[in-house]
C-alpha positions in Angstrom: 101.1 32.5 -3.8 98.1 34.6 -3.6 96.3 33.7 -6.6 95.3 30.3 -6.0 93.7 31.7 -2.7 91.9 34.3 -4.3 90.8 31.7 -6.9 89.5 29.8 -4.1 87.4 32.3 -2.5 85.9 33.5 -6.3 85.1 29.6 -6.6 83.5 30.1 -3.3 81.4 32.7 -3.9 80.5 31.7 -7.5 79.0 28.4 -5.9 77.3 30.2 -3.4 75.6 32.4 -6.5 75.1 29.6 -8.2 73.0 27.7 -5.4 71.2 31.0 -4.5 70.2 30.9 -8.2 69.0 27.3 -8.2 67.5 27.4 -4.9 65.4 30.4 -6.2 64.4 28.9 -9.4 63.6 25.7 -8.0 60.9 27.4 -5.4 57.6 25.8 -6.0 54.8 28.3 -7.4 51.3 28.6 -5.7 48.4 25.5 -7.7 47.1 28.2 -8.9 49.9 29.7 -11.0 51.2 26.4 -12.2 50.4 26.0 -16.2 49.2 22.6 -18.0 49.5 21.9 -21.7 46.3 21.1 -23.3 45.3 17.2 -22.9 45.8 15.5 -26.1 42.7 13.7 -27.6 42.0 10.1 -26.8 44.0 7.7 -29.1 43.2 4.1 -29.4 45.1 1.0 -30.6 42.9 0.3 -33.5 41.5 -3.5 -33.1 41.2 -5.7 -36.6 37.6 -6.5 -36.9 36.4 -8.9 -39.2 33.2 -11.1 -39.5 32.9 -15.1 -39.9 30.8 -16.3 -43.0 27.9 -16.8 -40.2 27.7 -13.4 -39.2 29.5 -13.8 -36.2 31.6 -9.9 -35.4 35.6 -10.6 -34.2 37.9 -8.0 -32.6 41.0 -8.6 -32.1 43.9 -7.1 -30.9 47.7 -8.1 -30.3 49.0 -7.4 -26.6 52.7 -9.0 -25.9 53.2 -7.6 -22.7 52.6 -11.2 -21.1 51.8 -14.8 -22.4 48.1 -14.6 -21.9 45.2 -14.3 -23.8 41.9 -13.0 -22.8 38.3 -12.8 -24.6 34.8 -11.3 -24.0 31.5 -12.3 -25.8 28.5 -9.8 -26.1 25.1 -11.4 -27.0 22.2 -9.2 -27.9 19.8 -11.0 -25.1 19.2 -9.8 -21.8 16.8 -10.6 -19.1 14.3 -7.4 -20.4 13.4 -10.0 -22.8 12.5 -12.6 -20.2 8.4 -13.0 -19.7 7.2 -10.9 -16.7 6.1 -14.3 -14.7 9.5 -15.4 -14.7 11.6 -12.8 -13.7 15.2 -14.4 -12.9 15.2 -16.7 -16.0 18.1 -14.6 -17.6 20.4 -14.6 -14.8 19.7 -18.4 -14.2 20.1 -19.3 -17.8 23.6 -17.2 -17.8 24.4 -19.0 -14.6 24.1 -22.5 -15.7 25.0 -22.6 -19.2 28.7 -22.8 -17.5 28.0 -24.6 -14.5 25.9 -27.1 -16.1 28.4 -28.0 -18.4 28.0 -29.4 -22.2 26.1 -31.9 -24.0 29.7 -33.7 -24.0 31.4 -32.4 -20.3 30.0 -32.0 -16.9 29.8 -28.7 -15.2 32.7 -30.0 -12.7 34.5 -31.9 -15.1 35.1 -28.4 -17.0 36.2 -27.3 -14.1 39.0 -29.5 -13.0 40.1 -29.1 -16.3 40.1 -25.0 -16.9 42.0 -25.2 -13.5 44.6 -27.7 -14.4 46.0 -25.2 -16.4 45.2 -21.9 -14.8 41.9 -20.6 -17.2 38.3 -19.6 -17.0 35.5 -19.6 -18.8 32.5 -17.6 -17.7 29.0 -16.9 -18.5 26.6 -14.6 -17.5 23.3 -12.5 -18.9 22.7 -8.9 -17.9 19.7 -6.4 -18.5 20.5 -5.5 -22.0 23.3 -7.9 -23.3 24.3 -11.8 -22.5 27.9 -12.7 -22.8 30.8 -14.6 -21.5 35.0 -14.3 -20.4 37.8 -16.8 -21.2 41.3 -15.7 -19.4 43.6 -18.6 -20.9 47.7 -18.9 -21.1 49.3 -17.9 -24.5 50.0 -22.4 -24.6 46.8 -23.2 -24.1 44.5 -21.1 -26.2 43.1 -23.7 -28.4 41.1 -25.4 -25.3 40.4 -22.2 -23.8 38.9 -21.4 -27.6 37.0 -24.8 -27.9 35.5 -25.1 -24.6 34.2 -21.3 -24.6 32.7 -22.6 -28.1 31.0 -25.2 -26.7 29.3 -23.7 -23.8 28.1 -21.2 -25.8 26.4 -24.1 -28.3 26.0 -26.8 -26.5 24.9 -26.2 -22.6 23.2 -29.3 -21.3 21.4 -27.2 -18.2 21.8 -30.0 -15.9 18.8 -30.5 -13.1 21.2 -30.5 -10.1 23.1 -27.1 -11.6 19.5 -25.4 -12.2 18.2 -26.7 -8.8 21.5 -24.9 -7.1 21.2 -21.6 -9.4 17.4 -21.6 -7.6 18.5 -21.7 -4.1 21.0 -19.1 -4.7 18.3 -17.0 -6.3 16.3 -17.8 -3.2 18.7 -16.9 -0.7 19.1 -13.6 -2.6 15.4 -12.7 -2.2 15.5 -13.5 1.4 17.9 -11.0 2.1 17.5 -7.9 -0.1 15.7 -6.2 3.0 19.2 -6.6 5.0 20.8 -3.7 3.8 19.4 0.1 4.0 21.2 1.7 1.4 20.9 -1.4 -1.1 16.8 -0.9 -0.3 17.2 2.8 -1.3 18.7 2.4 -4.8 16.6 -0.6 -5.6 13.3 0.7 -4.3 14.4 4.6 -6.5 15.1 2.8 -9.7 11.5 1.1 -8.8 10.0 4.6 -8.6 11.5 6.0 -11.6 10.9 3.4 -14.5 7.6 2.2 -12.5 7.6 -1.3 -11.0 6.5 -3.5 -13.4 9.0 -2.2 -16.2 11.7 -4.8 -17.1 14.4 -2.3 -15.7 12.7 -1.9 -12.7 11.8 -6.2 -11.9 12.7 -7.9 -9.1 13.0 -11.5 -9.0 10.2 -13.1 -6.6 9.7 -16.5 -4.9 7.3 -17.1 -7.6 9.1 -15.5 -10.2 11.7 -18.6 -9.5 9.2 -21.6 -9.1 7.7 -20.7 -12.5 11.1 -21.3 -13.8 11.4 -24.8 -15.9 14.7 -26.6 -17.6 13.1 -26.1 -20.5 12.7 -22.6 -20.1 16.5 -22.1 -19.9 17.1 -24.3 -23.3 14.4 -22.1 -25.1 15.7 -18.7 -24.1 18.9 -19.7 -25.0 17.7 -21.4 -28.4 15.9 -18.4 -29.1 18.9 -15.7 -28.5 22.0 -17.6 -29.0 23.3 -17.9 -32.6 26.5 -16.5 -34.6 25.2 -13.9 -36.3 23.6 -12.7 -33.0 26.7 -12.0 -30.9 30.1 -10.4 -31.0 34.0 -12.0 -29.6 37.1 -9.9 -29.0 40.5 -11.3 -27.9 43.3 -9.6 -27.2 46.8 -10.8 -25.8 49.9 -12.8 -27.1 49.2 -14.0 -30.4 49.4 -13.1 -34.0 46.6 -11.9 -35.8 46.9 -14.3 -38.9 47.4 -17.4 -36.2 44.3 -16.5 -33.9 41.8 -15.8 -36.8 42.4 -19.0 -38.2 41.8 -20.3 -34.7 38.6 -18.6 -34.3 37.4 -20.0 -38.0 38.1 -23.4 -36.8 36.2 -22.9 -33.2 33.5 -21.1 -34.3 33.0 -21.1 -37.9 30.9 -24.8 -38.5 28.2 -23.1 -36.2 25.1 -22.3 -38.5 23.5 -18.7 -38.5 19.8 -18.4 -38.0 17.0 -15.6 -37.8 17.1 -13.8 -34.4 14.1 -11.7 -33.5 14.5 -9.2 -30.5 11.0 -8.1 -28.7 10.0 -4.5 -28.4 11.0 -3.1 -25.1 8.9 0.0 -23.5 11.0 3.3 -22.9 10.3 4.2 -19.0 8.7 7.8 -19.2 9.8 11.0 -17.5 7.1 11.2 -14.5 4.6 14.2 -14.9 5.0 15.1 -11.2 6.3 15.3 -7.4 6.0 12.3 -5.5 7.0 12.1 -1.8 7.9 8.5 -1.0 8.6 6.2 2.5 10.3 3.2 3.5 9.6 2.5 7.4 12.7 1.0 9.1 12.3 1.4 12.3 15.8 -0.6 13.2 17.9 2.1 11.8 19.2 5.5 13.7 19.8 7.4 10.1 17.9 8.1 6.7 18.9 7.1 3.3 17.8 9.9 0.8 17.1 9.6 -2.9 16.3 12.4 -5.0 15.8 12.9 -8.9 13.8 11.8 -11.6 14.5 9.9 -15.2 18.2 10.0 -16.9 19.5 10.3 -20.5 21.2 8.2 -23.1 24.8 8.1 -23.6 24.4 9.9 -27.3 21.8 12.3 -26.3 22.6 16.2 -27.8 23.0 17.2 -24.4 24.8 14.5 -22.4 28.4 15.9 -22.2 27.2 19.4 -20.8 24.7 17.1 -18.3 27.9 14.8 -17.1 30.1 18.8 -16.5 27.0 19.7 -14.8 26.7 16.8 -12.5 30.3 16.6 -12.1 30.0 20.3 -10.4 26.6 19.4 -8.7 27.7 16.3 -6.8 30.2 14.3 -8.3 33.2 15.1 -6.2 34.7 16.2 -3.0 34.5 20.3 -4.5 31.1 19.7 -5.6 28.8 22.4 -4.7 26.6 19.2 -2.6 29.4 18.1 -1.0 30.4 21.7 0.1 27.5 23.0 0.7 25.5 20.5 2.4 28.2 18.4 4.3 31.2 20.9 4.9 28.8 24.2 5.5 26.2 23.0 7.4 27.3 19.5 8.6 23.9 17.3 7.9 25.5 14.2 5.6 27.6 11.5 6.1 27.8 11.3 2.2 26.2 13.5 0.1 26.5 13.8 -4.1 24.7 13.1 -7.4 25.2 11.2 -10.7 23.6 11.8 -14.0 23.2 7.8 -14.8 22.9 7.2 -18.6 23.3 4.1 -20.7 23.6 3.3 -24.3 19.8 2.4 -25.1 17.5 3.4 -22.5 17.2 6.1 -20.1 19.4 5.9 -16.9 18.3 6.9 -13.5 19.3 10.7 -12.2 19.8 11.0 -8.7 20.7 13.4 -5.5 21.5 10.9 -2.9 22.8 10.9 0.7 22.9 9.6 4.5 21.9 11.9 7.7 21.0 11.3 11.2 17.1 10.7 11.7 16.6 14.0 13.5 17.8 15.6 10.2 16.1 13.9 7.7 13.8 17.1 5.9 16.3 19.7 6.6 19.1 17.6 4.6 15.6 16.6 1.8 15.4 20.3 1.9 19.4 20.8 1.5 19.8 18.9 -1.3 16.3 20.4 -3.4 17.8 24.2 -2.8 21.1 23.3 -4.3 19.8 21.9 -7.4 17.2 24.3 -7.9 19.9 27.0 -7.2 22.3 25.3 -10.1 19.4 25.4 -12.7 18.5 29.0 -11.9 21.8 30.8 -11.7 24.0 28.3 -13.4 27.6 26.9 -12.8 30.1 29.3 -11.8 33.7 29.9 -13.5 35.7 27.7 -11.1 33.2 24.9 -11.2 33.3 25.0 -15.2 36.7 24.3 -15.3 36.7 21.9 -12.0 34.5 19.7 -13.6 35.9 19.6 -16.6 39.4 19.2 -15.9 38.2 16.2 -13.2 35.6 14.5 -16.4 38.8 14.4 -19.0 41.5 13.4 -16.7 38.8 10.3 -15.5 39.4 9.3 -19.0 43.0 8.0 -18.9 41.7 5.3 -16.9 38.9 4.2 -19.0 41.3 3.1 -21.5 44.7 2.2 -19.7 45.0 -1.3 -20.8 44.3 -3.1 -24.5 41.2 -5.0 -22.9 39.2 -2.0 -21.6 39.9 -0.3 -25.7 38.8 -3.8 -27.1 35.8 -4.4 -25.2 34.9 -0.3 -25.3 34.7 -0.7 -29.6 33.0 -3.8 -28.9 30.7 -2.4 -26.7 30.2 0.8 -28.9 29.2 -1.4 -32.0 26.8 -3.6 -30.0 24.4 -0.6 -29.3 25.0 0.8 -33.0 27.3 3.9 -31.5 30.1 5.0 -34.1 33.6 4.2 -33.2 35.0 7.8 -32.7 31.9 8.2 -29.7 34.7 8.5 -27.4 36.4 11.4 -29.1 33.9 13.5 -30.0 32.4 12.9 -26.5 36.0 14.2 -25.0 35.4 17.0 -27.9 32.5 18.2 -26.4 33.6 18.0 -22.8 36.7 20.2 -23.7 34.6 22.8 -25.4 31.9 23.1 -22.8 30.9 26.5 -21.9 28.7 28.0 -19.2 26.6 28.9 -21.5 26.0 25.5 -23.2 26.6 23.8 -19.7 23.4 26.4 -18.2 21.3 25.6 -21.3 21.2 21.8 -21.3 20.6 21.9 -17.6 17.3 24.2 -17.7 16.3 22.0 -20.6 17.2 18.8 -19.0 16.9 19.0 -15.1 12.9 19.1 -13.9 12.7 20.5 -9.9 8.9 19.8 -10.7 8.6 16.5 -11.1 11.6 15.1 -8.4 10.8 11.8 -6.6 11.4 12.3 -3.7 12.3 8.5 -1.2 13.3 8.9 2.1 14.0 5.4 4.1 14.3 5.4 7.6 12.5 5.8 10.7 10.2 8.9 11.2 9.2 8.9 14.6 12.5 10.3 15.1 12.1 13.0 11.8 12.9 16.3 12.3 9.5 17.1 10.5 6.8 15.1 9.2 7.5 14.1 5.8 3.6 15.1 4.5 5.1 18.8 4.7 7.7 18.0 1.7 4.0 17.2 -0.2 -0.3 16.9 -0.3 0.4 13.0 0.0 3.4 10.7 1.1 3.6 7.2 -0.7 4.0 4.4 1.7 6.6 1.9 -0.3 6.3 -1.6 0.9 9.0 -3.8 0.3 7.6 -7.2 2.0 8.8 -9.9 0.6 5.7 -11.7 -1.1 5.7 -15.6 0.1 5.3 -17.9 -2.7 1.5 -19.3 -3.1 0.4 -22.8 -1.8 -0.8 -24.9 -4.1 -3.5 -26.7 -2.0 -6.7 -28.3 -3.7 -10.2 -26.3 -3.0 -12.0 -27.6 -0.5 -15.5 -29.0 -0.4 -18.2 -29.0 2.1 -16.6 -32.7 2.7 -13.3 -32.2 3.0 -14.1 -29.2 5.5 -16.3 -31.4 7.6 -14.0 -34.1 7.7 -11.1 -32.1 8.6 -12.8 -30.1 11.4 -14.0 -34.0 12.8 -10.4 -34.7 13.1 -9.4 -32.0 14.5 -11.9 -32.2 17.1 -10.5 -35.5 17.6 -7.0 -34.2 18.5 -8.2 -31.6 20.7 -9.8 -34.0 23.1 -6.6 -36.6 22.8 -4.5 -33.7 23.3 -6.0 -32.8 26.7 -9.4 -31.5 26.1 -10.4 -29.1 28.7 -6.8 -28.5 29.9 -5.9 -27.8 27.2 -8.5 -25.1 26.2 -7.6 -23.8 29.4 -4.4 -22.8 28.7 -2.7 -19.6 29.2 0.3 -19.5 29.1 3.3 -22.3 28.5 7.2 -22.3 30.2 9.0 -24.9 28.0 12.7 -25.7 29.5 15.5 -27.5 27.8 18.6 -27.9 25.2 18.5 -26.7 21.8 20.7 -27.8 19.2 21.2 -25.6 15.8 22.9 -27.3 13.4 25.0 -25.2 11.1 27.2 -25.6 8.1 30.2 -25.2 10.6 28.2 -28.4 13.2 26.2 -28.7 15.9 25.7 -26.1 18.4 23.9 -26.9 21.9 22.5 -24.6 24.4 20.2 -24.3 27.2 16.8 -22.2 26.4 13.6 -21.2 27.6 10.4 -20.8 25.4 7.8 -18.6 27.2 4.2 -18.5 24.9 1.6 -16.2 26.5 -1.9 -16.7 24.8 -2.9 -15.1 22.8 0.0 -14.4 20.5 3.0 -13.5 23.1 6.4 -15.2 22.8 10.0 -14.8 24.3 12.8 -17.5 23.7 16.2 -17.0 25.9 19.2 -18.9 24.9 23.3 -19.0 26.4 24.7 -18.4 23.1 28.2 -19.4 22.8 28.6 -15.2 22.5 27.1 -14.6 25.6 22.7 -14.8 26.7 20.3 -13.8 23.7 16.6 -13.1 24.2 14.0 -12.6 20.8 11.2 -11.1 21.4 7.6 -10.8 20.0 5.1 -9.0 22.1 2.1 -9.4 19.6 3.0 -7.1 17.3 6.5 -5.8 17.3 9.7 -8.1 17.2 13.2 -7.6 18.8 16.9 -8.9 20.0 18.3 -8.5 23.1 22.3 -9.4 23.9 25.6 -8.4 24.5 25.3 -5.5 21.6 22.4 -4.1 22.9 18.5 -4.5 21.9 17.5 -4.2 18.2 14.4 -4.3 16.2 13.8 -7.3 14.2 13.4 -6.7 10.3 9.7 -6.9 9.2 10.1 -11.0 7.9 11.5 -12.1 11.1 9.0 -10.4 13.1 6.5 -11.8 10.8 8.4 -15.7 11.4 8.0 -15.0 14.7 3.8 -14.4 14.6 3.7 -17.6 12.7 5.3 -19.3 15.5 2.6 -18.3 17.9 -0.4 -18.6 15.7 1.1 -22.1 14.0 1.4 -24.0 17.5 -0.1 -26.7 17.7 -1.8 -26.5 21.0 -3.4 -22.8 20.5 -4.7 -23.7 16.8 -6.3 -26.3 18.8 -7.6 -24.0 21.3 -9.2 -21.9 18.4 -11.2 -24.5 16.4 -14.1 -22.3 16.4 -12.4 -19.0 15.3 -14.1 -17.2 11.9 -10.2 -16.6 11.0 -9.1 -20.3 11.0 -10.1 -22.9 8.5 -9.3 -26.5 8.4 -10.3 -29.2 5.5 -8.8 -32.7 5.3 -6.3 -33.3 2.5 -5.9 -37.0 2.5 -4.4 -40.1 4.7 -0.6 -41.1 5.0 1.5 -43.8 6.5 4.1 -42.5 8.9 6.8 -45.0 10.4 3.9 -47.7 10.3 0.6 -46.2 11.2 -2.3 -44.2 9.4 -2.0 -40.9 9.6 -5.0 -37.9 8.6 -3.4 -35.1 6.9 -5.4 -31.8 7.9 -4.9 -28.5 6.0 -5.2 -25.4 8.4 -5.1 -21.8 7.5 -5.1 -18.7 9.1 -7.0 -16.7 6.6 -5.4 -13.0 7.7 -2.1 -14.0 6.4 -3.1 -16.2 4.2 -0.7 -19.0 6.1 -0.9 -22.8 5.7 0.0 -25.4 7.9 -0.4 -29.2 7.4 -0.9 -31.0 10.6 -0.4 -34.7 10.2 -2.1 -36.4 13.3 -2.2 -39.9 14.2 -5.4 -41.9 13.1 -5.7 -43.9 16.1 -4.3 -42.2 18.9 -4.9 -38.4 18.1 -1.9 -37.0 18.9 -0.5 -34.4 16.3 2.9 -36.4 15.0 4.1 -34.1 12.4 3.8 -29.9 11.2 4.6 -29.0 7.8 4.7 -24.8 6.8 6.0 -22.6 4.7 8.9 -21.2 6.3 12.3 -19.2 6.3 15.4 -20.7 6.4 19.0 -19.4 6.2 19.0 -19.7 2.4 15.4 -18.4 2.1 11.7 -19.6 2.0 11.7 -23.4 2.4 9.2 -26.1 3.7 9.6 -25.8 7.6 9.0 -29.3 8.8 8.1 -30.2 12.5 8.5 -33.5 14.1 6.5 -34.5 17.5 8.4 -37.2 19.4 8.4 -38.3 23.1 4.8 -37.2 24.0 4.7 -37.0 28.3 1.7 -34.9 30.4 2.6 -31.9 31.7 -0.5 -30.4 33.8 -3.4 -32.7 32.2 -2.0 -31.2 28.7 0.1 -33.7 26.1 3.1 -32.1 24.8 6.2 -33.6 22.8 9.2 -33.2 24.8 11.8 -33.6 21.9 11.1 -31.9 18.6 13.3 -31.9 15.8 13.0 -29.0 12.7 14.0 -29.5 9.6 14.3 -27.3 6.2 13.5 -28.4 2.5 14.6 -32.1 4.4 18.1 -30.9 6.2 18.0 -30.9 10.1 18.2 -26.9 11.2 17.3 -27.8 15.0 16.5 -30.1 17.6 14.6 -29.3 21.5 15.3 -31.8 23.7 12.5 -30.1 27.2 13.5 -31.2 30.8 10.6 -29.4 31.8 6.9 -28.2 30.6 5.3 -25.9 32.8 1.5 -25.0 32.1 -0.2 -21.8 33.5 2.3 -21.0 36.1 2.0 -17.6 34.9 5.1 -15.4 32.9 6.5 -11.9 33.7 4.8 -9.4 31.8 8.6 -7.6 32.0 9.6 -10.0 29.5 7.6 -8.4 26.7 8.8 -4.8 27.4 12.0 -3.4 25.8 
């Protein structure tokens, strides 16, 4: 009877031993002792490639994971080929090719037809290429291909869609200075390439206005041909069947000669520069430092990518550890070795910090950059940078779509199809010596461009301590020029005569004696969500002060212009207005009808008669008044009989960008001897935006000076 018990004890002891051994063997090792197998080379599936008789290159890659077929098109075109006076042409062409529909179908009809089957076809034109994207269920591929081919071959460029694209472009221009980080990134590119280079040019109101429907037609005609584009399709199909479908959709498109204009290559700067953009409404600085980058196929390209990863490409990078973690200077900091396929990218080191540590951070970034060049990459940095960069390759090619688009793009720019494999091998074999040699050859501290965006009065030191001269960068958005006939002695004299008559009709001596005006009443604002009415008080103090107090649904708000600066006060505190909004307030002051009539003898106000019109059955004289210091033109519509100003039109800013702001003056009454409209309606490009109905107007009643102090 003892034997079974002995056996059970032995079994129990054995179990403990096994458990202990298992526990010992599964104890985790320190991460530095872990061993990993070497990364395998990137293995890409091989698409089928062929060329149609008309020259179109086609890539096909089967993927039966889902009953879905996707596609992309690359066209040899781009905004770099558009005329300098029509910047924005390529982008608008790319948009309206799709939204404007084709000669057979309206754009809205295409939308409805595609939406019914859950498909999409989109077009675009970027900097160095144009293209299209297709997504459709397997069963609807014939429809998808026919729509894609029709759009590429036969776009209609309908007027209403061109107008919509222009409105969107103007709206984007009006908002381009809203975000400080966007300003810094944009202007740094302009510093590196040069403001007039095709890779740095910006759309302006004038360039958008210069674009015509014929320009879009000509741009498309010049570059869109089957022998100037490539098509990639991937998804749930048979290669043989898809080849036949592509032939059917695109085979009948005739090839033609396409001449691509040369594009000047940007050059590395020859000296260091310090540049500043003033933004008084921020409490931190955005900093960009760098110079021209390189090409993807540069001999040193792979080595420089390793160096960049170690310098500022990740959380373990030198800039992050030194500038952010150890010195506590940065909210964010990093670097990026910019490279493109056929033109140099931009190398940048960037970050943001509180205004009071601006110069300290600039110096810290430059010091780490110079130390990296002087002392080189460390063994630990080299290993981390290589591992980090190589590990990212898996995410670049984790779908069939990424693979086929990468291979098509490589061919588009003339790169060998094994470029990715060679790049991976170069990084795997990078050494301290090869990386350091590349850095010393290509990174140039003596030609760095430094850009700071912020409030210089709060900086820890003047920017001038960084270099002998600091260049102020002007980011003001140029207004579109007014198309006004040249004045003649006759039109000048007649314009002055009409304004003198209006001056008398509007109050004569009482008008000339205006020192301040206070208007109280109801302001109604028109928005896409409806109309909002609020109590308002407007105070104007001659010569150039304006304050508007409004009781909004979000609480009381006050907008002030003290003759130089503008700000807004509300529930969230006080903030400075951007330069464009401050300029708008200034224009409200100098364009005030009574103020103009008070200052007819000033040299900076000029006037000329334009023509007569009939408004509401009454003859009306149109006089253009120009405030020359701002090149600001105002059209006054003056009742030929009464001399009262019944309407004013001037170029200004609306919620969607620049517009002709029209104010209609109604219900004239006398207030303290001066004629005032007690109702004013305003519209932007024909759409009502606001209405002011006065309940009282007081002249020279006195305005407290405190209102014009922050």
